[in-house]
C-alpha positions in Angstrom: -34.9 4.0 83.1 -32.7 3.8 80.0 -30.2 6.5 78.8 -32.8 8.0 76.4 -35.3 8.4 79.2 -32.7 10.1 81.4 -32.1 12.7 78.7 -35.8 13.4 78.0 -38.0 14.9 80.6 -41.6 14.1 79.6 -43.0 17.3 81.2 -40.7 19.6 79.3 -41.1 21.3 75.9 -38.0 20.9 73.7 -37.0 22.7 70.6 -36.4 20.8 67.5 -32.6 21.4 67.8 -32.5 20.1 71.3 -34.5 17.0 70.5 -32.4 16.3 67.5 -29.2 16.6 69.5 -30.5 14.2 72.1 -31.4 11.7 69.4 -28.0 12.1 67.8 -26.1 11.5 71.0 -28.2 8.4 71.7 -27.7 6.9 68.2 -23.9 7.6 68.2 -23.4 6.0 71.6 -25.5 3.0 70.8 -23.9 2.3 67.4 -20.3 3.4 67.5 -19.3 1.1 64.5 -21.5 -1.2 62.6 -21.4 -3.2 59.3 -24.3 -2.6 56.9 -25.1 -4.5 53.8 -27.1 -3.0 50.9 -27.4 -1.9 47.3 -26.2 1.5 46.3 -28.7 3.9 44.7 -28.8 7.7 44.1 -25.0 7.8 44.0 -23.5 11.2 43.7 -19.9 12.4 43.8 -19.7 16.0 45.0 -17.0 18.4 43.7 -15.5 18.4 47.1 -14.7 14.7 46.7 -17.3 13.5 49.2 -19.6 10.6 48.2 -23.4 10.7 48.8 -25.6 7.7 48.3 -28.4 5.5 49.7 -28.1 1.9 50.9 -31.3 -0.1 50.4 -32.8 -3.5 50.5 -36.2 -4.9 49.7 -38.0 -3.1 52.6 -36.0 -0.1 53.7 -33.3 2.4 52.8 -30.5 4.3 54.7 -28.8 7.5 53.7 -25.0 7.4 53.7 -22.0 9.6 53.2 -18.3 8.9 52.6 -15.9 11.7 53.0 -13.1 12.5 50.6 -10.2 11.1 52.8 -11.8 7.7 52.9 -13.2 7.8 49.4 -9.7 8.2 47.9 -8.8 4.7 49.3 -11.4 3.0 47.1 -9.9 1.2 44.1 -13.1 0.1 42.4 -15.8 2.3 40.7 -18.9 3.0 42.8 -22.2 3.1 40.8 -25.9 2.5 41.3 -26.9 -1.1 41.6 -23.6 -2.3 43.2 -24.1 -4.4 46.3 -21.6 -3.5 49.0 -20.8 -4.1 52.7 -20.0 -0.8 54.5 -18.4 -0.2 57.9 -19.2 3.1 59.6 -20.9 5.1 62.3 -24.5 6.0 62.6 -25.2 9.6 63.2 -27.9 12.3 62.7 -27.5 15.0 60.1 -29.1 17.8 62.2 -30.0 20.3 59.5 -32.5 17.8 58.0 -33.1 15.7 61.1 -32.2 12.5 59.2 -30.1 9.7 60.5 -27.3 8.5 58.2 -24.3 6.2 58.0 -20.9 7.8 57.8 -19.0 5.2 55.9 -15.3 4.6 56.5 -14.7 1.3 54.7 -16.6 -0.1 51.7 -16.2 -3.6 50.1 -18.1 -5.1 47.2 -20.3 -8.0 48.3 -19.1 -11.4 47.1 -16.0 -10.2 45.3 -12.8 -8.5 46.4 -12.4 -4.8 45.9 -9.2 -5.1 43.8 -10.7 -7.8 41.6 -13.8 -5.7 41.0 -11.7 -2.7 40.3 -9.6 -4.7 37.8 -12.6 -5.9 35.9 -14.2 -2.5 35.8 -11.1 -0.8 34.5 -10.5 -3.6 32.0 -14.0 -3.2 30.6 -13.7 0.6 30.4 -10.4 0.6 28.6 -11.5 -2.2 26.3 -14.6 -0.1 25.3 -12.3 2.8 24.5 -10.2 0.7 22.2 -6.9 0.6 24.2 -6.7 -3.1 23.7 -7.3 -3.2 19.9 -4.7 -5.0 17.8 -4.6 -2.2 15.3 -2.9 0.0 17.9 -0.1 -2.5 18.7 3.3 -1.5 17.5 5.7 -4.1 16.1 9.0 -4.8 18.0 12.1 -3.8 16.1 14.1 -6.7 14.5 17.5 -5.3 15.6 17.1 -3.1 18.6 20.3 -1.2 19.6 19.1 0.4 22.8 16.5 -0.9 25.3 14.8 1.0 28.1 13.7 -0.9 31.2 11.3 0.5 33.8 11.5 -1.6 37.0 13.0 -1.7 40.4 16.9 -1.6 40.4 17.0 -4.0 43.3 14.5 -6.6 42.2 15.1 -10.0 40.6 13.4 -8.9 37.4 16.3 -6.6 36.3 18.8 -9.3 37.1 17.0 -11.8 34.9 16.6 -9.3 32.1 20.3 -8.3 32.0 21.4 -11.9 32.2 19.3 -12.9 29.2 20.3 -9.9 27.1 24.0 -10.4 27.9 23.8 -14.0 26.8 22.0 -13.3 23.6 23.7 -10.1 22.4 26.5 -8.8 24.6 26.8 -5.3 23.1 23.2 -4.3 23.5 22.8 -0.9 25.3 20.4 -1.0 28.2 19.0 2.1 29.9 17.3 1.5 33.3 14.8 3.9 34.8 14.6 2.9 38.5 11.1 3.0 40.1 9.2 1.5 43.0 7.0 -1.3 41.7 4.5 -1.5 44.6 3.1 0.6 47.3 1.9 4.2 47.4 3.4 6.4 44.6 4.6 3.4 42.6 2.2 4.0 39.7 3.3 7.6 39.4 6.9 6.6 39.2 6.2 4.0 36.6 4.3 6.6 34.5 7.3 9.0 34.8 9.7 6.2 33.7 7.6 5.4 30.6 7.2 9.0 29.6 10.9 9.7 30.1 12.1 6.8 28.0 9.5 7.5 25.4 11.0 10.9 24.8 14.5 9.5 24.1 15.1 9.4 20.4 17.5 6.4 20.4 15.4 4.0 22.5 14.0 1.2 20.3 11.9 -0.7 22.8 10.8 -0.5 26.4 10.3 -3.3 29.0 8.0 -2.4 31.9 7.6 -4.9 34.6 8.5 -6.7 37.9 8.7 -10.1 39.4 5.7 -12.0 40.8 3.6 -11.3 43.8 0.0 -11.0 45.1 -2.6 -8.9 43.4 -2.0 -6.2 45.9 1.8 -6.3 45.1 1.1 -6.0 41.4 -1.6 -3.4 41.7 0.5 -0.5 40.4 0.4 -2.1 37.0 -3.4 -2.2 37.1 -3.8 1.5 37.6 -5.4 3.6 34.8 -2.6 6.1 34.7 -0.1 3.4 33.9 -2.3 1.9 31.2 -2.7 5.3 29.5 1.0 6.1 29.7 1.7 2.7 27.9 -0.9 3.5 25.3 0.5 7.0 24.6 4.1 5.8 24.2 5.4 6.1 20.6 8.0 3.4 21.3 6.9 -0.3 21.4 6.4 -1.5 25.0 6.7 -5.1 26.4 4.8 -5.7 29.6 6.5 -8.2 31.8 4.7 -8.3 35.1 4.7 -11.2 37.6 4.6 -14.9 36.6 2.9 -16.6 33.6 -0.4 -16.9 35.4 -0.5 -13.2 36.4 -2.4 -10.8 34.2 -2.5 -7.0 34.7 -4.1 -4.1 32.8 -0.6 -3.2 31.6 -0.5 -6.6 29.8 -3.6 -5.9 27.8 -2.5 -2.3 26.7 1.1 -3.1 26.0 2.2 -3.9 22.4 3.5 -7.3 23.5 2.8 -9.2 26.7 5.7 -11.4 28.1 4.8 -14.0 30.7 7.9 -13.1 32.8 10.7 -10.5 32.8 13.1 -13.3 31.4 10.6 -14.0 28.6 10.6 -10.2 27.8 14.3 -10.2 27.4 14.1 -13.3 25.1 11.3 -11.6 23.0 13.2 -8.3 22.6 16.1 -9.8 20.6 16.7 -13.1 18.9 19.7 -15.3 19.3 22.6 -14.6 17.0 22.3 -18.1 15.5 18.6 -17.5 14.8 19.5 -14.2 13.1 22.0 -16.0 10.8 19.5 -18.6 9.9 17.0 -15.9 9.0 19.6 -14.1 6.9 20.4 -17.3 5.0 16.8 -18.1 4.5 16.2 -14.5 3.2 19.2 -14.9 0.8 17.6 -18.0 -0.6 14.2 -16.4 -1.0 15.7 -13.3 -2.6 17.7 -15.4 -5.1 14.5 -17.4 -6.0 12.5 -14.2 -6.4 15.2 -12.7 -8.7 15.3 -15.9 -10.7 11.6 -15.9 -11.3 11.5 -12.2 -12.0 14.3 -12.4 -14.6 12.8 -15.5 -16.1 9.5 -13.8 -16.7 11.3 -10.8 -18.3 13.4 -13.0 -20.5 10.3 -14.8 -21.6 8.8 -11.5 -22.7 12.0 -10.5 -24.5 12.3 -13.9 -26.3 8.7 -13.8 -27.3 9.1 -10.4 -28.9 12.4 -11.4 -30.5 10.7 -14.3 -32.2 8.5 -12.0 -34.2 10.0 -11.6 -37.7 9.9 -7.8 -37.5 12.6 -8.0 -34.7 15.1 -10.1 -36.7 17.3 -7.0 -37.1 17.5 -6.5 -33.3 18.9 -9.9 -32.3 22.4 -8.8 -31.8 21.4 -5.7 -29.9 19.2 -7.7 -27.6 21.9 -10.3 -27.0 24.3 -7.6 -26.0 21.8 -6.4 -23.3 21.1 -9.9 -22.3 24.7 -10.5 -21.5 24.8 -7.3 -19.5 21.8 -8.4 -17.5 23.5 -11.7 -16.8 26.5 -9.9 -15.5 24.4 -7.7 -13.2 22.5 -10.7 -11.9 25.7 -12.6 -11.0 27.2 -9.5 -9.4 24.1 -9.1 -7.2 24.1 -12.8 -6.2 27.8 -12.6 -5.3 27.2 -9.5 -3.3 24.5 -11.2 -1.3 26.7 -14.3 -0.7 29.7 -12.2 0.3 27.6 -10.3 2.9 26.2 -13.6 4.3 29.8 -14.9 4.6 30.8 -11.7 6.3 27.9 -12.0 8.8 29.0 -15.5 9.7 32.6 -14.3 10.3 31.6 -11.2 12.3 28.4 -11.8 14.2 28.7 -8.6 16.2 28.0 -6.6 13.0 24.8 -8.5 12.2 22.4 -5.5 12.4 24.6 -3.2 10.4 25.2 -5.8 7.7 21.6 -6.6 7.4 20.8 -3.0 6.8 23.5 -2.9 4.1 22.1 -6.1 2.6 18.7 -4.6 2.3 20.1 -1.4 0.8 22.1 -3.3 -1.8 19.2 -5.5 -2.8 17.0 -2.4 -3.1 19.6 -0.7 -5.3 20.0 -3.8 -7.4 16.3 -4.0 -8.2 16.3 -0.3 -8.9 19.1 -0.8 -11.4 17.3 -3.7 -13.0 14.1 -1.7 -13.2 15.9 1.3 -14.7 17.6 -1.0 -17.2 14.4 -2.7 -18.3 12.6 0.7 -18.5 15.3 2.0 -20.9 15.2 -1.2 -22.9 11.4 -1.1 -23.2 11.6 2.6 -24.2 14.1 1.9 -27.0 12.2 -1.1 -28.2 9.0 0.9 -28.3 10.7 3.7 -30.2 12.4 1.5 -32.7 9.7 -1.2 -33.0 8.0 -1.6 -36.4 5.1 -3.0 -34.4 4.6 0.5 -33.1 4.0 1.7 -36.7 2.0 -1.3 -37.7 -0.4 -0.6 -34.8 -1.4 2.6 -36.5 -2.7 0.7 -39.5 0.4 0.2 -41.7 1.6 -3.2 -43.1 4.8 -4.8 -44.2 5.3 -7.3 -47.1 7.5 -10.4 -47.2 8.6 -12.4 -50.2 8.0 -16.2 -50.2 11.5 -16.5 -48.9 10.7 -14.5 -45.8 12.6 -11.5 -47.0 11.3 -8.0 -46.1 10.2 -6.0 -49.2 11.7 -2.6 -49.0 11.1 -1.2 -52.5 8.6 -1.5 -55.3 11.4 -2.5 -57.6 11.6 -5.8 -55.7 8.1 -6.9 -56.8 7.0 -8.3 -60.1 3.7 -9.6 -61.4 2.8 -13.1 -60.3 5.0 -12.8 -57.2 3.5 -14.4 -54.1 3.7 -12.2 -51.0 2.8 -12.3 -47.3 1.3 -9.0 -46.0 1.6 -8.6 -42.1 -0.7 -6.3 -40.0 -0.3 -5.4 -36.3 -2.3 -8.6 -35.7 -2.5 -11.3 -38.3 -1.3 -11.6 -41.9 -2.5 -12.9 -45.3 -1.0 -14.3 -48.5 -1.5 -12.8 -51.9 -0.4 -12.9 -55.6 0.6 -9.7 -57.4 -1.6 -9.1 -60.4 -0.2 -5.7 -61.4 2.7 -3.4 -60.6 2.7 0.4 -61.0 6.2 1.6 -60.1 5.6 5.3 -60.8 2.2 6.1 -59.1 2.8 8.4 -56.1 1.3 7.3 -52.8 -0.3 10.8 -52.4 -2.7 10.0 -55.2 -4.0 7.0 -53.4 -4.7 9.0 -50.2 -6.3 11.8 -52.3 -8.6 9.3 -54.1 -9.6 7.7 -50.8 -10.3 11.1 -49.3 -12.6 12.0 -52.2 
């Protein structure tokens, strides 16, 4: 006689509750812990945090429940159609008289739980646009203060400080100490990012740690960390693990560095590289100014060659000399600042800002000068009058005719319009007819 037979007396009438309790005791004693493989269906997450679902295969199905305390340990997303392996206890849910599996451990079939969670979150955030290049912020060229979110006792902070010291000794570094693995690490990393993001003088933030297993790096794969990075108004460099390691933080960050040392190298250039860039910029600016001024000179010379501008040559040459002086002063200012940068490398950032300001001011002066010149030329230009339909006359010696007294019969003249001119011979001269009579006659 087995245990079930000993509990059930065949000549006795049982209530439903009694029989259900007997079956429950028998099932629980026979299957204390078992592993069950199946596909999830009818998945439902209750407000209480408990999970209800069905495990099924081709021929049967089994109801299952996972209570909140165990459900909180699952890193991946549970959904219908996911094939899993569950460890739990068989029992009977007495109110419905159904046997069910109380799941304590769940693993995805064929793939690690952390790897599946990583891929699921990656797809989710990608679909929301958190990885889009349009959201990436550019790193500042000359950061003055850098925030670092990492462990104060790890190798990562040592590498970062060593690189920064070697490349730019006076850079200010603010460290926000956090745990980088284990329970609560993700919350501390989020706090660090949010704290440094609120500081008005922080130019860039490095978030990271040294290498480790996927479990060690998991804090940087959590959704809360990814969203904190995305919300930061300050550019963030993710520097987690080694070159082969990728985390969700790497995809969301504005820049991904393969290691913490690489992050320090990315955040600021070598002083020699800065000087090379400044010298290259000086050359490009000089060339641009040269081309700009040449184009403007061509315009001026083209206008000056027109015969109606013969009287303005001296005036134009005066302004041309002034422009040459301004150009030379601007070039000398640029060269002086480059020399000063070379002599005092520690002031590179400040001098570069001054250089930009001086160049901007120079171009504004040039623009103002040319606008005034153009305005005066337009106001004084006979071409402005000719454009309204008037003409000017020249003698055969290219002398401007200013009075009717200068013209006699049989004189050969050149008549210039706004565009084009023609030659003519004078057949008659009336020195006393008023011009008003001509307009009146044309009006009639």
